[in-house]
TORKEFI-369242 format. One record per residue (C-alpha): residue number from 1; residue in one letter; x negated, y, z negated. Coordinates in pm, 1 decimal. Each point is the difference from the previous one (the first is absolute). Example, Ala and Ser with C-alpha at 12.3 -4.5 7.8 and 13.67 -1.06 7.14 Angstrom:
<num->1 residuo->A u->-1230.0 v->-450.0 w->-780.0>
<num->2 residuo->S u->-137.0 v->344.0 w->66.0>
REM end
This chain:
<num->1 residuo->M u->238.4 v->573.6 w->-2628.1>
<num->2 residuo->T u->-332.8 v->-83.7 w->140.2>
<num->3 residuo->A u->-122.0 v->-105.3 w->353.1>
<num->4 residuo->G u->-23.2 v->-363.5 w->-118.4>
<num->5 residuo->D u->380.8 v->-7.2 w->-99.3>
<num->6 residuo->V u->56.3 v->79.7 w->403.6>
<num->7 residuo->H u->-222.9 v->-263.3 w->75.0>
<num->8 residuo->D u->171.3 v->-231.5 w->-216.5>
<num->9 residuo->Y u->336.5 v->72.5 w->126.1>
<num->10 residuo->L u->-95.2 v->-49.7 w->368.5>
<num->11 residuo->R u->-196.2 v->-311.4 w->-41.9>
<num->12 residuo->S u->343.9 v->-124.7 w->-209.4>
<num->13 residuo->F u->165.8 v->-63.3 w->353.0>
<num->14 residuo->G u->-344.2 v->-146.1 w->167.5>
<num->15 residuo->E u->42.8 v->-344.5 w->-158.2>
<num->16 residuo->G u->-22.8 v->-248.5 w->302.2>
<num->17 residuo->W u->-96.6 v->262.3 w->248.9>
<num->18 residuo->I u->-367.9 v->61.3 w->-69.2>
<num->19 residuo->D u->-281.0 v->-192.9 w->-179.8>
<num->20 residuo->P u->-76.4 v->237.6 w->-313.7>
<num->21 residuo->K u->-396.4 v->-128.1 w->53.4>
<num->22 residuo->R u->22.2 v->115.2 w->343.8>
<num->23 residuo->T u->200.6 v->326.3 w->47.2>
<num->24 residuo->V u->-99.4 v->365.4 w->81.9>
<num->25 residuo->D u->288.8 v->89.2 w->-243.7>
<num->26 residuo->T u->-202.1 v->126.8 w->-240.4>
<num->27 residuo->F u->-170.1 v->311.5 w->-121.5>
<num->28 residuo->K u->-252.7 v->142.4 w->221.6>
<num->29 residuo->A u->-128.2 v->305.6 w->-201.6>
<num->30 residuo->G u->42.8 v->128.1 w->-367.2>
<num->31 residuo->D u->150.5 v->-99.9 w->-280.5>
<num->32 residuo->P u->329.7 v->-214.0 w->-62.3>
<num->33 residuo->R u->26.4 v->128.0 w->-353.4>
<num->34 residuo->T u->60.4 v->364.4 w->159.7>
<num->35 residuo->E u->339.1 v->155.3 w->-90.9>
<num->36 residuo->V u->195.1 v->77.3 w->282.8>
<num->37 residuo->S u->288.2 v->269.7 w->87.9>
<num->38 residuo->R u->-45.2 v->60.2 w->366.4>
<num->39 residuo->V u->-48.5 v->-274.2 w->259.3>
<num->40 residuo->A u->-134.0 v->79.8 w->363.0>
<num->41 residuo->V u->69.1 v->-302.7 w->261.5>
<num->42 residuo->A u->-169.5 v->12.4 w->347.8>
<num->43 residuo->W u->-75.2 v->-244.7 w->264.0>
<num->44 residuo->K u->-384.0 v->47.5 w->-56.2>
<num->45 residuo->A u->-206.1 v->144.5 w->-265.6>
<num->46 residuo->S u->-195.1 v->238.2 w->224.0>
<num->47 residuo->W u->-196.2 v->308.9 w->-157.1>
<num->48 residuo->D u->263.5 v->208.9 w->115.3>
<num->49 residuo->A u->248.2 v->-185.8 w->-122.4>
<num->50 residuo->L u->-139.0 v->-42.2 w->-359.3>
<num->51 residuo->R u->-88.8 v->356.2 w->-28.9>
<num->52 residuo->E u->360.2 v->132.9 w->71.1>
<num->53 residuo->A u->114.0 v->-273.8 w->-231.3>
<num->54 residuo->R u->-207.1 v->164.4 w->-261.2>
<num->55 residuo->E u->63.7 v->352.5 w->111.8>
<num->56 residuo->R u->384.9 v->-109.7 w->-100.4>
<num->57 residuo->G u->-47.5 v->-121.9 w->-305.9>
<num->58 residuo->A u->-48.9 v->-362.3 w->49.9>
<num->59 residuo->D u->-133.1 v->-250.8 w->-250.2>
<num->60 residuo->L u->52.8 v->-309.9 w->213.6>
<num->61 residuo->F u->-44.5 v->-39.8 w->396.6>
<num->62 residuo->V u->154.7 v->-302.6 w->113.2>
<num->63 residuo->S u->-131.1 v->-99.1 w->328.7>
<num->64 residuo->H u->72.6 v->-317.3 w->247.4>
<num->65 residuo->E u->-330.5 v->24.2 w->175.6>
<num->66 residuo->S u->-375.5 v->12.1 w->-132.6>
<num->67 residuo->I u->-174.4 v->294.7 w->-99.9>
<num->68 residuo->C u->-329.5 v->-87.6 w->168.0>
<num->69 residuo->V u->-86.3 v->-126.1 w->347.0>
<num->70 residuo->K u->-153.8 v->-384.0 w->-118.7>
<num->71 residuo->A u->222.6 v->-65.9 w->-307.6>
<num->72 residuo->E u->60.1 v->-383.1 w->22.6>
<num->73 residuo->N u->371.3 v->-59.4 w->-11.8>
<num->74 residuo->G u->-9.8 v->-266.2 w->-187.6>
<num->75 residuo->S u->-168.8 v->140.7 w->-259.7>
<num->76 residuo->P u->129.1 v->108.1 w->-335.5>
<num->77 residuo->A u->-319.2 v->188.5 w->-61.4>
<num->78 residuo->P u->4.2 v->427.5 w->-40.1>
<num->79 residuo->E u->-79.9 v->133.0 w->335.2>
<num->80 residuo->V u->-303.1 v->172.6 w->-92.4>
<num->81 residuo->T u->-169.3 v->-327.6 w->14.4>
<num->82 residuo->F u->32.1 v->9.5 w->388.2>
<num->83 residuo->A u->-64.7 v->356.5 w->44.4>
<num->84 residuo->L u->-249.0 v->129.2 w->297.6>
<num->85 residuo->P u->-253.2 v->257.9 w->-129.2>
<num->86 residuo->T u->228.5 v->283.5 w->214.3>
<num->87 residuo->E u->309.3 v->-88.9 w->-209.8>
<num->88 residuo->R u->-158.7 v->3.3 w->-363.2>
<num->89 residuo->A u->65.1 v->341.6 w->-3.9>
<num->90 residuo->K u->374.2 v->-88.3 w->-4.1>
<num->91 residuo->F u->-58.4 v->-236.6 w->-287.0>
<num->92 residuo->A u->-171.9 v->271.8 w->-220.2>
<num->93 residuo->W u->293.8 v->229.7 w->63.7>
<num->94 residuo->L u->247.7 v->-268.0 w->-94.9>
<num->95 residuo->D u->-191.8 v->-59.0 w->-342.0>
<num->96 residuo->E u->14.7 v->361.5 w->-57.6>
<num->97 residuo->S u->325.2 v->74.2 w->43.4>
<num->98 residuo->G u->140.2 v->-287.7 w->-160.1>
<num->99 residuo->L u->274.5 v->-122.2 w->263.1>
<num->100 residuo->V u->50.3 v->-351.0 w->15.3>
<num->101 residuo->V u->40.3 v->-212.1 w->317.8>
<num->102 residuo->Y u->202.1 v->-272.1 w->12.1>
<num->103 residuo->R u->51.9 v->-228.3 w->313.6>
<num->104 residuo->C u->343.0 v->-135.2 w->100.2>
<num->105 residuo->H u->-13.2 v->-228.0 w->280.7>
<num->106 residuo->D u->25.3 v->-337.1 w->-3.8>
<num->107 residuo->V u->328.8 v->23.7 w->-206.4>
<num->108 residuo->W u->148.2 v->282.7 w->219.4>
<num->109 residuo->D u->-46.6 v->-180.7 w->331.6>
<num->110 residuo->R u->225.8 v->-260.7 w->-133.1>
<num->111 residuo->Y u->269.7 v->188.3 w->-165.9>
<num->112 residuo->P u->327.4 v->-59.3 w->154.7>
<num->113 residuo->E u->218.3 v->268.5 w->131.0>
<num->114 residuo->I u->-217.3 v->289.0 w->-77.4>
<num->115 residuo->G u->-385.8 v->-130.9 w->15.7>
<num->116 residuo->I u->-228.5 v->83.6 w->309.7>
<num->117 residuo->R u->96.7 v->-299.5 w->200.3>
<num->118 residuo->A u->408.6 v->78.9 w->-47.1>
<num->119 residuo->S u->-55.3 v->351.3 w->16.1>
<num->120 residuo->W u->-173.3 v->-8.6 w->318.2>
<num->121 residuo->Q u->241.0 v->-227.7 w->155.6>
<num->122 residuo->R u->319.5 v->182.7 w->-56.4>
<num->123 residuo->G u->-138.1 v->350.3 w->45.0>
<num->124 residuo->L u->-73.5 v->-79.1 w->322.9>
<num->125 residuo->R u->382.5 v->-53.2 w->32.1>
<num->126 residuo->L u->-17.8 v->-280.7 w->266.9>
<num->127 residuo->G u->381.4 v->-73.8 w->-29.8>
<num->128 residuo->G u->76.2 v->-385.8 w->72.7>
<num->129 residuo->H u->-80.0 v->-233.3 w->-305.3>
<num->130 residuo->V u->-324.6 v->-184.3 w->-143.8>
<num->131 residuo->M u->-29.8 v->-351.5 w->136.2>
<num->132 residuo->V u->-316.9 v->-97.8 w->-180.5>
<num->133 residuo->D u->-95.4 v->113.2 w->-321.3>
<num->134 residuo->A u->-359.2 v->-180.3 w->-53.1>
<num->135 residuo->Y u->-240.7 v->219.1 w->-222.8>
<num->136 residuo->P u->-180.4 v->194.5 w->140.7>
<num->137 residuo->F u->210.3 v->39.3 w->290.6>
<num->138 residuo->F u->369.5 v->83.5 w->106.0>
<num->139 residuo->V u->139.2 v->-76.9 w->319.5>
<num->140 residuo->T u->280.3 v->200.1 w->108.2>
<num->141 residuo->E u->233.5 v->-54.9 w->281.6>
<num->142 residuo->I u->134.2 v->306.7 w->189.4>
<num->143 residuo->Q u->206.6 v->44.7 w->319.9>
<num->144 residuo->P u->-246.3 v->-67.6 w->324.4>
<num->145 residuo->T u->-206.9 v->310.4 w->73.1>
<num->146 residuo->T u->-314.2 v->68.9 w->198.1>
<num->147 residuo->L u->-344.1 v->21.3 w->-176.6>
<num->148 residuo->G u->-26.6 v->375.6 w->114.5>
<num->149 residuo->D u->343.6 v->70.1 w->-136.3>
<num->150 residuo->L u->-74.1 v->-178.3 w->-328.2>
<num->151 residuo->A u->-359.5 v->165.9 w->-32.2>
<num->152 residuo->R u->175.8 v->346.7 w->79.6>
<num->153 residuo->R u->270.3 v->-111.7 w->-325.8>
<num->154 residuo->I u->-252.5 v->-53.6 w->-216.8>
<num->155 residuo->L u->-204.4 v->303.6 w->121.4>
<num->156 residuo->G u->337.9 v->220.0 w->-110.8>
<num->157 residuo->R u->-4.9 v->-146.1 w->-330.7>
<num->158 residuo->V u->-388.1 v->58.1 w->-87.7>
<num->159 residuo->Q u->-25.2 v->343.0 w->140.8>
<num->160 residuo->P u->145.8 v->176.6 w->-315.0>
<num->161 residuo->L u->-339.4 v->-180.6 w->-169.2>
<num->162 residuo->G u->-217.2 v->169.5 w->221.8>
<num->163 residuo->Q u->-48.8 v->-262.5 w->249.8>
<num->164 residuo->N u->-2.2 v->117.8 w->352.6>
<num->165 residuo->G u->-40.5 v->-286.0 w->204.4>
<num->166 residuo->V u->-20.4 v->-401.4 w->-23.5>
<num->167 residuo->L u->-196.5 v->-238.6 w->182.7>
<num->168 residuo->V u->178.8 v->-259.4 w->204.6>
<num->169 residuo->S u->-136.8 v->-304.3 w->140.1>
<num->170 residuo->G u->168.5 v->-190.7 w->261.4>
<num->171 residuo->D u->249.7 v->78.2 w->310.2>
<num->172 residuo->L u->224.7 v->266.3 w->-126.7>
<num->173 residuo->G u->248.9 v->-122.6 w->205.8>
<num->174 residuo->Q u->-5.6 v->-341.4 w->-174.3>
<num->175 residuo->T u->340.6 v->-98.0 w->-168.9>
<num->176 residuo->V u->-1.4 v->-32.8 w->-377.6>
<num->177 residuo->S u->222.1 v->-123.6 w->-262.7>
<num->178 residuo->R u->-173.6 v->-126.8 w->-286.9>
<num->179 residuo->V u->-210.1 v->248.2 w->-195.8>
<num->180 residuo->A u->-246.0 v->-121.0 w->-227.8>
<num->181 residuo->T u->-113.5 v->286.4 w->-305.2>
<num->182 residuo->G u->-246.2 v->-77.3 w->-287.0>
<num->183 residuo->T u->-173.5 v->126.4 w->-297.4>
<num->184 residuo->G u->-286.8 v->231.6 w->51.5>
<num->185 residuo->A u->-323.5 v->-147.5 w->137.0>
<num->186 residuo->I u->173.1 v->-349.5 w->51.5>
<num->187 residuo->V u->6.5 v->41.7 w->388.0>
<num->188 residuo->N u->-46.5 v->-372.7 w->122.0>
<num->189 residuo->P u->224.6 v->23.4 w->336.6>
<num->190 residuo->F u->-53.8 v->-365.5 w->28.6>
<num->191 residuo->Q u->185.5 v->-107.6 w->-289.0>
<num->192 residuo->M u->268.5 v->265.7 w->93.8>
<num->193 residuo->A u->67.5 v->-197.6 w->325.5>
<num->194 residuo->E u->-22.9 v->-335.0 w->-184.1>
<num->195 residuo->L u->287.5 v->137.9 w->-231.9>
<num->196 residuo->G u->227.5 v->77.3 w->344.2>
<num->197 residuo->A u->-86.8 v->360.5 w->47.8>
<num->198 residuo->D u->-70.1 v->125.8 w->365.6>
<num->199 residuo->V u->-146.0 v->331.9 w->-130.3>
<num->200 residuo->G u->-198.6 v->96.2 w->-292.9>
<num->201 residuo->V u->-63.2 v->347.5 w->-162.1>
<num->202 residuo->V u->-334.6 v->-18.2 w->-128.0>
<num->203 residuo->V u->-202.2 v->274.5 w->-182.3>
<num->204 residuo->D u->-334.0 v->123.1 w->109.7>
<num->205 residuo->D u->-230.7 v->-113.6 w->-268.3>
<num->206 residuo->Y u->-127.3 v->-345.2 w->35.8>
<num->207 residuo->Y u->177.3 v->-32.0 w->347.3>
<num->208 residuo->T u->-268.9 v->-75.1 w->238.1>
<num->209 residuo->H u->74.3 v->71.4 w->366.4>
<num->210 residuo->V u->-301.9 v->-208.8 w->82.5>
<num->211 residuo->R u->94.8 v->-322.4 w->-131.5>
<num->212 residuo->M u->393.5 v->10.1 w->-123.0>
<num->213 residuo->G u->108.6 v->233.9 w->283.0>
<num->214 residuo->V u->-164.6 v->-171.4 w->289.5>
<num->215 residuo->H u->142.8 v->-329.6 w->-123.9>
<num->216 residuo->A u->318.6 v->154.7 w->-90.4>
<num->217 residuo->R u->31.5 v->95.5 w->365.9>
<num->218 residuo->E u->-128.5 v->-334.8 w->119.8>
<num->219 residuo->L u->298.9 v->-125.6 w->-178.3>
<num->220 residuo->G u->255.2 v->256.3 w->148.6>
<num->221 residuo->F u->62.9 v->154.7 w->-354.9>
<num->222 residuo->P u->18.6 v->372.4 w->-2.4>
<num->223 residuo->T u->-106.3 v->195.1 w->-285.2>
<num->224 residuo->I u->86.8 v->389.9 w->-128.1>
<num->225 residuo->T u->-247.9 v->120.4 w->-211.7>
<num->226 residuo->V u->35.4 v->261.6 w->-283.7>
<num->227 residuo->N u->-195.5 v->146.0 w->-274.8>
<num->228 residuo->H u->-58.5 v->-205.2 w->-295.0>
<num->229 residuo->G u->55.5 v->289.7 w->-238.6>
<num->230 residuo->V u->334.1 v->116.6 w->171.7>
<num->231 residuo->A u->126.4 v->-366.6 w->7.8>
<num->232 residuo->E u->-9.4 v->2.7 w->-385.8>
<num->233 residuo->E u->90.8 v->381.0 w->-86.0>
<num->234 residuo->W u->381.1 v->-97.4 w->-35.6>
<num->235 residuo->G u->-92.3 v->-294.4 w->-242.1>
<num->236 residuo->M u->-211.6 v->258.4 w->-223.1>
<num->237 residuo->E u->305.0 v->273.1 w->-47.4>
<num->238 residuo->K u->191.5 v->-314.5 w->-76.9>
<num->239 residuo->L u->-277.2 v->-87.5 w->-289.0>
<num->240 residuo->A u->33.3 v->385.4 w->-124.1>
<num->241 residuo->A u->372.1 v->-33.2 w->-14.6>
<num->242 residuo->Y u->-24.2 v->-349.3 w->-181.1>
<num->243 residuo->L u->-254.0 v->110.0 w->-253.1>
<num->244 residuo->A u->243.7 v->345.3 w->-45.1>
<num->245 residuo->R u->300.1 v->-210.3 w->-110.3>
<num->246 residuo->A u->-207.2 v->-251.6 w->-214.2>
<num->247 residuo->F u->-174.0 v->265.5 w->-178.7>
<num->248 residuo->P u->217.9 v->302.4 w->-34.7>
<num->249 residuo->E u->-203.6 v->147.9 w->-289.3>
<num->250 residuo->L u->-297.7 v->25.0 w->282.9>
<num->251 residuo->E u->13.7 v->262.4 w->271.3>
<num->252 residuo->V u->-89.0 v->-222.4 w->345.8>
<num->253 residuo->F u->-95.7 v->192.7 w->323.0>
<num->254 residuo->H u->-90.5 v->-134.6 w->320.7>
<num->255 residuo->I u->-274.0 v->157.6 w->213.2>
<num->256 residuo->P u->42.7 v->-93.4 w->369.8>
<num->257 residuo->Q u->-280.9 v->-67.5 w->225.6>
<num->258 residuo->R u->84.6 v->-12.8 w->371.3>
<num->259 residuo->C u->-176.7 v->-151.8 w->283.0>
<num->260 residuo->P u->-362.9 v->113.4 w->-3.2>
<num->261 residuo->Y u->-40.8 v->27.7 w->347.1>
<num->262 residuo->T u->162.3 v->156.6 w->335.9>
<num->263 residuo->V u->63.7 v->-216.4 w->337.9>
<num->264 residuo->V u->-137.2 v->244.7 w->285.9>
<num->265 residuo->T u->101.1 v->-86.9 w->328.5>
REM end
């Protein structure tokens, strides 16, 4: 079993979902021919997670997000190409350790029922039913509630992942009943509203309060903002379990990565 075999398997069900010439679902560090017996799965290939993976004997690290700051999301190139001077030590360490890093992003965003988008919507336990399924969004119809109560419900779900507060934009007393959720950094509240949602759950990466937020408030469309990694943690747990089932000869483990900040009030 090689790292390339894992790649081939993950790519096998991505046909029609991704453009193989414009996808990040490729090897970002290391040799695809490396023999694999133990696989680490984590949301972000941060140095602490990479080190933990290697200390636990991993040969392959499957990441959802990039290794470095300025990686281009449409590029299949090894990420050392984009490394900042301050990141080069990480890539030197990867070369020395032999740990292979593979990014599984585009396919797993779309994978039904257990992928990133589906795991987030299901994990929030909104109740009700999905009235719109239009990638990258779901719109879930729930019993009418106030924006404040919905925000508190969502906070209760993400607190075990280390998030102690959420950002709420809008009138806390406003009644809402159609909740838009999406995939990762795709956080366009205007598209959510066009799909019939009356509230959007967005993530902190790429959602700009000075532009998107102000206009969303002008439209009377409230938003609840959570951490990007928190919104994708359940999907990464599912990916680790999925790979373990698909490759029973491999030992697969998940490295949790909790919310990286604390809200102080």
